[in-house]
C-alpha positions as CSV (number, residue, x, y, z in Angstrom):
1,X,4.5,-101.7,4.2
2,X,2.8,-99.0,2.2
3,X,1.4,-101.5,-0.2
4,X,-0.5,-103.1,2.6
5,X,-2.1,-99.9,3.5
6,X,-3.2,-99.3,-0.1
7,X,-4.7,-102.8,-0.3
8,X,-6.4,-102.4,3.0
9,X,-7.8,-99.1,1.9
10,X,-9.3,-100.7,-1.2
11,X,-10.9,-103.5,0.9
12,X,-12.5,-100.9,3.2
13,X,-13.8,-99.0,0.3
14,X,-15.3,-102.1,-1.2
15,X,-17.0,-103.0,2.1
16,X,-18.6,-99.6,2.6
17,X,-19.6,-99.1,-1.0
18,X,-23.2,-99.7,0.0
19,X,-23.4,-96.1,1.4
20,X,-22.1,-93.2,-0.6
21,X,-21.7,-90.9,2.4
22,X,-19.6,-93.5,4.3
23,X,-17.7,-94.2,1.1
24,X,-16.7,-90.6,0.8
25,X,-15.7,-90.3,4.4
26,X,-13.4,-93.4,4.1
27,X,-12.1,-92.0,0.8
28,X,-11.1,-88.8,2.5
29,X,-9.3,-90.7,5.3
30,X,-7.5,-92.8,2.7
31,X,-6.2,-89.7,0.9
32,X,-4.7,-88.4,4.1
33,X,-2.9,-91.7,4.8
34,X,-1.7,-92.8,1.4
35,X,1.5,-91.7,-0.3
36,X,1.1,-89.4,-3.5
37,X,1.8,-92.3,-5.9
38,X,-0.8,-94.5,-4.0
39,X,-3.4,-91.8,-4.4
40,X,-2.8,-91.8,-8.1
41,X,-3.3,-95.5,-8.2
42,X,-6.3,-95.2,-6.0
43,X,-7.8,-92.7,-8.6
44,X,-7.4,-95.2,-11.4
45,X,-8.9,-97.9,-9.3
46,X,-11.9,-95.6,-8.4
47,X,-12.6,-95.0,-12.1
48,X,-12.9,-98.7,-12.6
49,X,-14.8,-99.3,-9.4
50,X,-17.4,-96.6,-9.8
51,X,-18.1,-97.7,-13.4
52,X,-19.6,-100.8,-11.7
53,X,-21.3,-98.8,-8.9
54,X,-22.7,-95.5,-10.6
55,X,-24.2,-94.4,-7.3
56,X,-20.6,-93.6,-6.1
57,X,-19.6,-91.5,-9.2
58,X,-20.2,-88.3,-7.0
59,X,-17.4,-89.4,-4.7
60,X,-14.8,-89.0,-7.4
61,X,-14.8,-85.3,-6.7
62,X,-13.1,-86.0,-3.4
63,X,-9.9,-87.2,-5.1
64,X,-9.9,-84.6,-8.0
């Protein structure tokens, strides 16, 4: 079950990546809902994802 939440979180973040403010809001929600090891996985995914979307780099501070 938790894996489904993690995958869903990634899909939501991909869909809202057009708006950095909305992306940060969804990212904060994700951090509240994910398990600690999933948050670590999400951080790694964010490093990769934001390299393709530089306008979202500022959102990395949310997970730091």
